[in-house]
PDB file of the backbone (N, CA, C, O) and the ligand in Angstrom, with CONECT records:
HET     ZN  A 101       1
ATOM      1  N   MET A   1     -16.078 -35.037 -52.338  1.00  0.00           N
ATOM      2  CA  MET A   1     -15.453 -36.037 -51.467  1.00  0.00           C
ATOM      3  C   MET A   1     -14.010 -36.282 -51.912  1.00  0.00           C
ATOM      4  O   MET A   1     -13.729 -36.467 -53.096  1.00  0.00           O
ATOM      5  N   ILE A   2     -13.126 -36.278 -50.954  1.00  0.00           N
ATOM      6  CA  ILE A   2     -11.711 -36.486 -51.251  1.00  0.00           C
ATOM      7  C   ILE A   2     -11.400 -37.974 -51.243  1.00  0.00           C
ATOM      8  O   ILE A   2     -11.798 -38.695 -50.329  1.00  0.00           O
ATOM      9  N   ASP A   3     -10.685 -38.430 -52.267  1.00  0.00           N
ATOM     10  CA  ASP A   3     -10.246 -39.821 -52.280  1.00  0.00           C
ATOM     11  C   ASP A   3      -8.993 -39.959 -51.438  1.00  0.00           C
ATOM     12  O   ASP A   3      -7.911 -39.515 -51.819  1.00  0.00           O
ATOM     13  N   MET A   4      -9.163 -40.574 -50.308  1.00  0.00           N
ATOM     14  CA  MET A   4      -8.049 -40.770 -49.402  1.00  0.00           C
ATOM     15  C   MET A   4      -7.264 -42.001 -49.852  1.00  0.00           C
ATOM     16  O   MET A   4      -7.846 -43.060 -50.089  1.00  0.00           O
ATOM     17  N   VAL A   5      -5.962 -41.862 -49.967  1.00  0.00           N
ATOM     18  CA  VAL A   5      -5.134 -43.013 -50.306  1.00  0.00           C
ATOM     19  C   VAL A   5      -4.399 -43.451 -49.050  1.00  0.00           C
ATOM     20  O   VAL A   5      -3.728 -42.657 -48.391  1.00  0.00           O
ATOM     21  N   TYR A   6      -4.540 -44.719 -48.735  1.00  0.00           N
ATOM     22  CA  TYR A   6      -3.854 -45.268 -47.570  1.00  0.00           C
ATOM     23  C   TYR A   6      -2.657 -46.075 -48.024  1.00  0.00           C
ATOM     24  O   TYR A   6      -2.676 -46.693 -49.088  1.00  0.00           O
ATOM     25  N   ARG A   7      -1.619 -46.064 -47.214  1.00  0.00           N
ATOM     26  CA  ARG A   7      -0.393 -46.774 -47.556  1.00  0.00           C
ATOM     27  C   ARG A   7      -0.008 -47.713 -46.409  1.00  0.00           C
ATOM     28  O   ARG A   7       0.007 -47.320 -45.242  1.00  0.00           O
ATOM     29  N   CYS A   8       0.300 -48.953 -46.768  1.00  0.00           N
ATOM     30  CA  CYS A   8       0.781 -49.903 -45.770  1.00  0.00           C
ATOM     31  C   CYS A   8       2.159 -49.458 -45.291  1.00  0.00           C
ATOM     32  O   CYS A   8       3.051 -49.205 -46.100  1.00  0.00           O
ATOM     33  N   GLU A   9       2.327 -49.364 -43.983  1.00  0.00           N
ATOM     34  CA  GLU A   9       3.595 -48.894 -43.438  1.00  0.00           C
ATOM     35  C   GLU A   9       4.732 -49.871 -43.690  1.00  0.00           C
ATOM     36  O   GLU A   9       5.896 -49.471 -43.716  1.00  0.00           O
ATOM     37  N   ILE A  10       4.414 -51.131 -43.874  1.00  0.00           N
ATOM     38  CA  ILE A  10       5.470 -52.134 -44.005  1.00  0.00           C
ATOM     39  C   ILE A  10       5.941 -52.280 -45.441  1.00  0.00           C
ATOM     40  O   ILE A  10       7.144 -52.241 -45.700  1.00  0.00           O
ATOM     41  N   CYS A  11       5.008 -52.448 -46.387  1.00  0.00           N
ATOM     42  CA  CYS A  11       5.423 -52.740 -47.759  1.00  0.00           C
ATOM     43  C   CYS A  11       5.158 -51.596 -48.725  1.00  0.00           C
ATOM     44  O   CYS A  11       5.595 -51.658 -49.874  1.00  0.00           O
ATOM     45  N   GLY A  12       4.448 -50.546 -48.291  1.00  0.00           N
ATOM     46  CA  GLY A  12       4.225 -49.398 -49.155  1.00  0.00           C
ATOM     47  C   GLY A  12       3.090 -49.558 -50.136  1.00  0.00           C
ATOM     48  O   GLY A  12       2.864 -48.671 -50.960  1.00  0.00           O
ATOM     49  N   THR A  13       2.371 -50.659 -50.075  1.00  0.00           N
ATOM     50  CA  THR A  13       1.198 -50.834 -50.936  1.00  0.00           C
ATOM     51  C   THR A  13       0.205 -49.711 -50.673  1.00  0.00           C
ATOM     52  O   THR A  13      -0.052 -49.350 -49.525  1.00  0.00           O
ATOM     53  N   GLU A  14      -0.349 -49.162 -51.750  1.00  0.00           N
ATOM     54  CA  GLU A  14      -1.329 -48.094 -51.590  1.00  0.00           C
ATOM     55  C   GLU A  14      -2.688 -48.559 -52.071  1.00  0.00           C
ATOM     56  O   GLU A  14      -2.789 -49.348 -53.010  1.00  0.00           O
ATOM     57  N   SER A  15      -3.739 -48.064 -51.417  1.00  0.00           N
ATOM     58  CA  SER A  15      -5.094 -48.404 -51.828  1.00  0.00           C
ATOM     59  C   SER A  15      -6.038 -47.288 -51.453  1.00  0.00           C
ATOM     60  O   SER A  15      -5.893 -46.655 -50.407  1.00  0.00           O
ATOM     61  N   GLN A  16      -7.022 -47.051 -52.331  1.00  0.00           N
ATOM     62  CA  GLN A  16      -8.070 -46.079 -52.002  1.00  0.00           C
ATOM     63  C   GLN A  16      -9.239 -46.754 -51.312  1.00  0.00           C
ATOM     64  O   GLN A  16     -10.013 -46.109 -50.605  1.00  0.00           O
ATOM     65  N   LYS A  17      -9.363 -48.067 -51.523  1.00  0.00           N
ATOM     66  CA  LYS A  17     -10.445 -48.792 -50.873  1.00  0.00           C
ATOM     67  C   LYS A  17      -9.905 -50.055 -50.211  1.00  0.00           C
ATOM     68  O   LYS A  17     -10.123 -51.166 -50.694  1.00  0.00           O
ATOM     69  N   PRO A  18      -9.212 -49.871 -49.120  1.00  0.00           N
ATOM     70  CA  PRO A  18      -8.578 -51.032 -48.463  1.00  0.00           C
ATOM     71  C   PRO A  18      -9.581 -51.817 -47.637  1.00  0.00           C
ATOM     72  O   PRO A  18      -9.803 -51.521 -46.463  1.00  0.00           O
ATOM     73  N   ALA A  19     -10.177 -52.807 -48.253  1.00  0.00           N
ATOM     74  CA  ALA A  19     -11.297 -53.503 -47.624  1.00  0.00           C
ATOM     75  C   ALA A  19     -10.870 -54.383 -46.456  1.00  0.00           C
ATOM     76  O   ALA A  19     -11.544 -54.409 -45.426  1.00  0.00           O
ATOM     77  N   LYS A  20      -9.773 -55.095 -46.599  1.00  0.00           N
ATOM     78  CA  LYS A  20      -9.406 -56.054 -45.549  1.00  0.00           C
ATOM     79  C   LYS A  20      -8.099 -55.671 -44.888  1.00  0.00           C
ATOM     80  O   LYS A  20      -7.343 -56.531 -44.437  1.00  0.00           O
ATOM     81  N   TRP A  21      -7.843 -54.402 -44.836  1.00  0.00           N
ATOM     82  CA  TRP A  21      -6.645 -53.942 -44.169  1.00  0.00           C
ATOM     83  C   TRP A  21      -6.878 -53.911 -42.661  1.00  0.00           C
ATOM     84  O   TRP A  21      -7.969 -54.193 -42.166  1.00  0.00           O
ATOM     85  N   VAL A  22      -5.811 -53.559 -41.958  1.00  0.00           N
ATOM     86  CA  VAL A  22      -5.842 -53.540 -40.509  1.00  0.00           C
ATOM     87  C   VAL A  22      -5.400 -52.159 -40.040  1.00  0.00           C
ATOM     88  O   VAL A  22      -4.475 -51.569 -40.598  1.00  0.00           O
ATOM     89  N   VAL A  23      -6.063 -51.655 -39.024  1.00  0.00           N
ATOM     90  CA  VAL A  23      -5.712 -50.370 -38.433  1.00  0.00           C
ATOM     91  C   VAL A  23      -5.191 -50.607 -37.029  1.00  0.00           C
ATOM     92  O   VAL A  23      -5.757 -51.393 -36.269  1.00  0.00           O
ATOM     93  N   ILE A  24      -4.107 -49.922 -36.690  1.00  0.00           N
ATOM     94  CA  ILE A  24      -3.578 -50.019 -35.332  1.00  0.00           C
ATOM     95  C   ILE A  24      -3.505 -48.630 -34.727  1.00  0.00           C
ATOM     96  O   ILE A  24      -3.004 -47.692 -35.347  1.00  0.00           O
ATOM     97  N   HIS A  25      -4.007 -48.511 -33.520  1.00  0.00           N
ATOM     98  CA  HIS A  25      -3.811 -47.315 -32.712  1.00  0.00           C
ATOM     99  C   HIS A  25      -2.934 -47.725 -31.542  1.00  0.00           C
ATOM    100  O   HIS A  25      -3.209 -48.729 -30.886  1.00  0.00           O
ATOM    101  N   CYS A  26      -1.882 -46.962 -31.273  1.00  0.00           N
ATOM    102  CA  CYS A  26      -1.044 -47.377 -30.163  1.00  0.00           C
ATOM    103  C   CYS A  26      -0.339 -46.194 -29.533  1.00  0.00           C
ATOM    104  O   CYS A  26      -0.185 -45.134 -30.138  1.00  0.00           O
ATOM    105  N   ASN A  27       0.078 -46.406 -28.315  1.00  0.00           N
ATOM    106  CA  ASN A  27       1.006 -45.510 -27.649  1.00  0.00           C
ATOM    107  C   ASN A  27       1.994 -46.403 -26.913  1.00  0.00           C
ATOM    108  O   ASN A  27       2.026 -47.611 -27.151  1.00  0.00           O
ATOM    109  N   ASP A  28       2.792 -45.836 -26.034  1.00  0.00           N
ATOM    110  CA  ASP A  28       3.813 -46.692 -25.434  1.00  0.00           C
ATOM    111  C   ASP A  28       3.257 -47.642 -24.379  1.00  0.00           C
ATOM    112  O   ASP A  28       3.979 -48.505 -23.880  1.00  0.00           O
ATOM    113  N   ALA A  29       1.979 -47.488 -24.035  1.00  0.00           N
ATOM    114  CA  ALA A  29       1.403 -48.347 -23.012  1.00  0.00           C
ATOM    115  C   ALA A  29       0.434 -49.386 -23.566  1.00  0.00           C
ATOM    116  O   ALA A  29       0.246 -50.444 -22.966  1.00  0.00           O
ATOM    117  N   GLN A  30      -0.177 -49.088 -24.704  1.00  0.00           N
ATOM    118  CA  GLN A  30      -1.121 -50.063 -25.243  1.00  0.00           C
ATOM    119  C   GLN A  30      -1.197 -49.971 -26.749  1.00  0.00           C
ATOM    120  O   GLN A  30      -0.861 -48.957 -27.362  1.00  0.00           O
ATOM    121  N   LEU A  31      -1.656 -51.077 -27.323  1.00  0.00           N
ATOM    122  CA  LEU A  31      -1.795 -51.175 -28.771  1.00  0.00           C
ATOM    123  C   LEU A  31      -3.148 -51.803 -29.060  1.00  0.00           C
ATOM    124  O   LEU A  31      -3.481 -52.863 -28.530  1.00  0.00           O
ATOM    125  N   ASN A  32      -3.918 -51.138 -29.904  1.00  0.00           N
ATOM    126  CA  ASN A  32      -5.234 -51.645 -30.270  1.00  0.00           C
ATOM    127  C   ASN A  32      -5.260 -51.978 -31.753  1.00  0.00           C
ATOM    128  O   ASN A  32      -4.811 -51.195 -32.590  1.00  0.00           O
ATOM    129  N   VAL A  33      -5.788 -53.143 -32.058  1.00  0.00           N
ATOM    130  CA  VAL A  33      -5.899 -53.579 -33.444  1.00  0.00           C
ATOM    131  C   VAL A  33      -7.363 -53.516 -33.855  1.00  0.00           C
ATOM    132  O   VAL A  33      -8.239 -54.005 -33.141  1.00  0.00           O
ATOM    133  N   PHE A  34      -7.624 -52.909 -35.014  1.00  0.00           N
ATOM    134  CA  PHE A  34      -8.982 -52.775 -35.525  1.00  0.00           C
ATOM    135  C   PHE A  34      -9.093 -53.448 -36.881  1.00  0.00           C
ATOM    136  O   PHE A  34      -8.177 -53.366 -37.700  1.00  0.00           O
ATOM    137  N   LYS A  35     -10.209 -54.111 -37.115  1.00  0.00           N
ATOM    138  CA  LYS A  35     -10.548 -54.405 -38.507  1.00  0.00           C
ATOM    139  C   LYS A  35     -10.770 -53.070 -39.197  1.00  0.00           C
ATOM    140  O   LYS A  35     -11.111 -52.077 -38.555  1.00  0.00           O
ATOM    141  N   TRP A  36     -10.573 -53.053 -40.520  1.00  0.00           N
ATOM    142  CA  TRP A  36     -10.621 -51.788 -41.244  1.00  0.00           C
ATOM    143  C   TRP A  36     -11.998 -51.145 -41.151  1.00  0.00           C
ATOM    144  O   TRP A  36     -13.005 -51.742 -41.530  1.00  0.00           O
ATOM    145  N   THR A  37     -12.023 -49.920 -40.641  1.00  0.00           N
ATOM    146  CA  THR A  37     -13.208 -49.065 -40.784  1.00  0.00           C
ATOM    147  C   THR A  37     -12.692 -47.675 -41.094  1.00  0.00           C
ATOM    148  O   THR A  37     -11.596 -47.305 -40.675  1.00  0.00           O
ATOM    149  N   GLU A  38     -13.472 -46.912 -41.819  1.00  0.00           N
ATOM    150  CA  GLU A  38     -13.062 -45.539 -42.122  1.00  0.00           C
ATOM    151  C   GLU A  38     -12.828 -44.773 -40.829  1.00  0.00           C
ATOM    152  O   GLU A  38     -11.881 -43.996 -40.704  1.00  0.00           O
ATOM    153  N   GLU A  39     -13.705 -45.012 -39.882  1.00  0.00           N
ATOM    154  CA  GLU A  39     -13.615 -44.279 -38.627  1.00  0.00           C
ATOM    155  C   GLU A  39     -12.281 -44.530 -37.939  1.00  0.00           C
ATOM    156  O   GLU A  39     -11.625 -43.591 -37.488  1.00  0.00           O
ATOM    157  N   ALA A  40     -11.880 -45.786 -37.858  1.00  0.00           N
ATOM    158  CA  ALA A  40     -10.611 -46.104 -37.214  1.00  0.00           C
ATOM    159  C   ALA A  40      -9.437 -45.604 -38.048  1.00  0.00           C
ATOM    160  O   ALA A  40      -8.443 -45.117 -37.509  1.00  0.00           O
ATOM    161  N   ALA A  41      -9.561 -45.730 -39.371  1.00  0.00           N
ATOM    162  CA  ALA A  41      -8.449 -45.396 -40.259  1.00  0.00           C
ATOM    163  C   ALA A  41      -8.159 -43.906 -40.300  1.00  0.00           C
ATOM    164  O   ALA A  41      -7.025 -43.501 -40.558  1.00  0.00           O
ATOM    165  N   GLU A  42      -9.170 -43.088 -40.050  1.00  0.00           N
ATOM    166  CA  GLU A  42      -9.008 -41.643 -40.184  1.00  0.00           C
ATOM    167  C   GLU A  42      -8.492 -40.977 -38.918  1.00  0.00           C
ATOM    168  O   GLU A  42      -8.208 -39.779 -38.918  1.00  0.00           O
ATOM    169  N   LYS A  43      -8.372 -41.726 -37.861  1.00  0.00           N
ATOM    170  CA  LYS A  43      -7.861 -41.130 -36.626  1.00  0.00           C
ATOM    171  C   LYS A  43      -6.438 -40.603 -36.868  1.00  0.00           C
ATOM    172  O   LYS A  43      -5.674 -41.206 -37.623  1.00  0.00           O
ATOM    173  N   PRO A  44      -6.084 -39.479 -36.227  1.00  0.00           N
ATOM    174  CA  PRO A  44      -4.800 -38.825 -36.536  1.00  0.00           C
ATOM    175  C   PRO A  44      -3.581 -39.731 -36.365  1.00  0.00           C
ATOM    176  O   PRO A  44      -2.622 -39.621 -37.129  1.00  0.00           O
ATOM    177  N   HIS A  45      -3.602 -40.608 -35.392  1.00  0.00           N
ATOM    178  CA  HIS A  45      -2.420 -41.422 -35.143  1.00  0.00           C
ATOM    179  C   HIS A  45      -2.585 -42.858 -35.622  1.00  0.00           C
ATOM    180  O   HIS A  45      -1.808 -43.738 -35.251  1.00  0.00           O
ATOM    181  N   ALA A  46      -3.594 -43.087 -36.443  1.00  0.00           N
ATOM    182  CA  ALA A  46      -3.829 -44.445 -36.931  1.00  0.00           C
ATOM    183  C   ALA A  46      -2.686 -44.903 -37.832  1.00  0.00           C
ATOM    184  O   ALA A  46      -2.127 -44.119 -38.598  1.00  0.00           O
ATOM    185  N   ARG A  47      -2.356 -46.171 -37.727  1.00  0.00           N
ATOM    186  CA  ARG A  47      -1.378 -46.796 -38.605  1.00  0.00           C
ATOM    187  C   ARG A  47      -2.108 -47.814 -39.457  1.00  0.00           C
ATOM    188  O   ARG A  47      -3.063 -48.448 -39.009  1.00  0.00           O
ATOM    189  N   HIS A  48      -1.646 -47.967 -40.699  1.00  0.00           N
ATOM    190  CA  HIS A  48      -2.398 -48.775 -41.658  1.00  0.00           C
ATOM    191  C   HIS A  48      -1.530 -49.900 -42.204  1.00  0.00           C
ATOM    192  O   HIS A  48      -0.358 -49.705 -42.526  1.00  0.00           O
ATOM    193  N   TYR A  49      -2.135 -51.088 -42.302  1.00  0.00           N
ATOM    194  CA  TYR A  49      -1.408 -52.265 -42.792  1.00  0.00           C
ATOM    195  C   TYR A  49      -2.287 -53.027 -43.765  1.00  0.00           C
ATOM    196  O   TYR A  49      -3.505 -53.100 -43.602  1.00  0.00           O
ATOM    197  N   CYS A  50      -1.642 -53.600 -44.792  1.00  0.00           N
ATOM    198  CA  CYS A  50      -2.399 -54.209 -45.894  1.00  0.00           C
ATOM    199  C   CYS A  50      -2.981 -55.555 -45.498  1.00  0.00           C
ATOM    200  O   CYS A  50      -3.772 -56.120 -46.253  1.00  0.00           O
ATOM    201  N   GLY A  51      -2.624 -56.073 -44.364  1.00  0.00           N
ATOM    202  CA  GLY A  51      -3.186 -57.354 -43.948  1.00  0.00           C
ATOM    203  C   GLY A  51      -2.632 -57.754 -42.598  1.00  0.00           C
ATOM    204  O   GLY A  51      -1.802 -57.067 -42.003  1.00  0.00           O
ATOM    205  N   GLU A  52      -3.118 -58.886 -42.141  1.00  0.00           N
ATOM    206  CA  GLU A  52      -2.722 -59.359 -40.817  1.00  0.00           C
ATOM    207  C   GLU A  52      -1.215 -59.543 -40.714  1.00  0.00           C
ATOM    208  O   GLU A  52      -0.613 -59.203 -39.696  1.00  0.00           O
ATOM    209  N   ALA A  53      -0.607 -60.078 -41.761  1.00  0.00           N
ATOM    210  CA  ALA A  53       0.829 -60.377 -41.685  1.00  0.00           C
ATOM    211  C   ALA A  53       1.637 -59.107 -41.425  1.00  0.00           C
ATOM    212  O   ALA A  53       2.554 -59.110 -40.604  1.00  0.00           O
ATOM    213  N   HIS A  54       1.302 -58.036 -42.115  1.00  0.00           N
ATOM    214  CA  HIS A  54       2.079 -56.820 -41.928  1.00  0.00           C
ATOM    215  C   HIS A  54       1.724 -56.103 -40.641  1.00  0.00           C
ATOM    216  O   HIS A  54       2.566 -55.417 -40.061  1.00  0.00           O
ATOM    217  N   ALA A  55       0.494 -56.252 -40.189  1.00  0.00           N
ATOM    218  CA  ALA A  55       0.156 -55.725 -38.874  1.00  0.00           C
ATOM    219  C   ALA A  55       0.994 -56.431 -37.808  1.00  0.00           C
ATOM    220  O   ALA A  55       1.440 -55.815 -36.841  1.00  0.00           O
ATOM    221  N   GLN A  56       1.198 -57.728 -38.003  1.00  0.00           N
ATOM    222  CA  GLN A  56       1.966 -58.477 -37.009  1.00  0.00           C
ATOM    223  C   GLN A  56       3.437 -58.075 -37.022  1.00  0.00           C
ATOM    224  O   GLN A  56       4.100 -58.120 -35.986  1.00  0.00           O
ATOM    225  N   VAL A  57       3.945 -57.687 -38.176  1.00  0.00           N
ATOM    226  CA  VAL A  57       5.318 -57.186 -38.217  1.00  0.00           C
ATOM    227  C   VAL A  57       5.438 -55.965 -37.313  1.00  0.00           C
ATOM    228  O   VAL A  57       6.385 -55.834 -36.536  1.00  0.00           O
ATOM    229  N   TYR A  58       4.459 -55.081 -37.434  1.00  0.00           N
ATOM    230  CA  TYR A  58       4.519 -53.882 -36.601  1.00  0.00           C
ATOM    231  C   TYR A  58       4.339 -54.219 -35.121  1.00  0.00           C
ATOM    232  O   TYR A  58       5.032 -53.676 -34.260  1.00  0.00           O
ATOM    233  N   ILE A  59       3.402 -55.120 -34.842  1.00  0.00           N
ATOM    234  CA  ILE A  59       3.159 -55.484 -33.440  1.00  0.00           C
ATOM    235  C   ILE A  59       4.444 -56.042 -32.810  1.00  0.00           C
ATOM    236  O   ILE A  59       4.765 -55.737 -31.662  1.00  0.00           O
ATOM    237  N   SER A  60       5.163 -56.853 -33.567  1.00  0.00           N
ATOM    238  CA  SER A  60       6.416 -57.393 -33.042  1.00  0.00           C
ATOM    239  C   SER A  60       7.412 -56.277 -32.753  1.00  0.00           C
ATOM    240  O   SER A  60       8.094 -56.293 -31.728  1.00  0.00           O
ATOM    241  N   ARG A  61       7.491 -55.302 -33.665  1.00  0.00           N
ATOM    242  CA  ARG A  61       8.410 -54.179 -33.433  1.00  0.00           C
ATOM    243  C   ARG A  61       7.978 -53.385 -32.211  1.00  0.00           C
ATOM    244  O   ARG A  61       8.799 -52.931 -31.415  1.00  0.00           O
ATOM    245  N   TRP A  62       6.669 -53.232 -32.085  1.00  0.00           N
ATOM    246  CA  TRP A  62       6.159 -52.448 -30.957  1.00  0.00           C
ATOM    247  C   TRP A  62       6.541 -53.105 -29.639  1.00  0.00           C
ATOM    248  O   TRP A  62       6.930 -52.421 -28.692  1.00  0.00           O
ATOM    249  N   PHE A  63       6.433 -54.428 -29.574  1.00  0.00           N
ATOM    250  CA  PHE A  63       6.828 -55.105 -28.341  1.00  0.00           C
ATOM    251  C   PHE A  63       8.299 -54.906 -28.046  1.00  0.00           C
ATOM    252  O   PHE A  63       8.703 -54.888 -26.883  1.00  0.00           O
ATOM    253  N   GLU A  64       9.093 -54.757 -29.071  1.00  0.00           N
ATOM    254  CA  GLU A  64      10.534 -54.579 -28.859  1.00  0.00           C
ATOM    255  C   GLU A  64      10.886 -53.146 -28.492  1.00  0.00           C
ATOM    256  O   GLU A  64      11.760 -52.917 -27.656  1.00  0.00           O
ATOM    257  N   SER A  65      10.220 -52.191 -29.101  1.00  0.00           N
ATOM    258  CA  SER A  65      10.682 -50.817 -28.930  1.00  0.00           C
ATOM    259  C   SER A  65       9.610 -49.821 -28.528  1.00  0.00           C
ATOM    260  O   SER A  65       9.924 -48.681 -28.185  1.00  0.00           O
ATOM    261  N   PHE A  66       8.349 -50.232 -28.565  1.00  0.00           N
ATOM    262  CA  PHE A  66       7.213 -49.349 -28.291  1.00  0.00           C
ATOM    263  C   PHE A  66       7.062 -48.295 -29.366  1.00  0.00           C
ATOM    264  O   PHE A  66       7.933 -48.089 -30.210  1.00  0.00           O
ATOM    265  N   CYS A  67       5.946 -47.656 -29.299  1.00  0.00           N
ATOM    266  CA  CYS A  67       5.574 -46.682 -30.323  1.00  0.00           C
ATOM    267  C   CYS A  67       6.478 -45.459 -30.224  1.00  0.00           C
ATOM    268  O   CYS A  67       6.731 -44.948 -29.133  1.00  0.00           O
ATOM    269  N   SER A  68       6.957 -45.000 -31.368  1.00  0.00           N
ATOM    270  CA  SER A  68       7.728 -43.768 -31.330  1.00  0.00           C
ATOM    271  C   SER A  68       7.499 -42.989 -32.605  1.00  0.00           C
ATOM    272  O   SER A  68       8.062 -41.908 -32.778  1.00  0.00           O
TER     273      SER A  68
HETATM  274 ZN    ZN A 101       1.848 -54.448 -46.491  1.00  0.00          ZN2+
END
């Protein structure tokens, strides 16, 4: 089994077992927020955040500029 390391896009925090992190899947038309699950986190375009606060930073940016 490979130990996957996830990194928060906002602050760069890394974790191998991010229990209370947040996963976001988005495109330019919609944004979905997930509580952390391996299934959601492993999706190819998943974005990872260390908590609600940093997920909200991204959500705010997304509203301004959309996913790119
Ligand atoms: Zn963070």
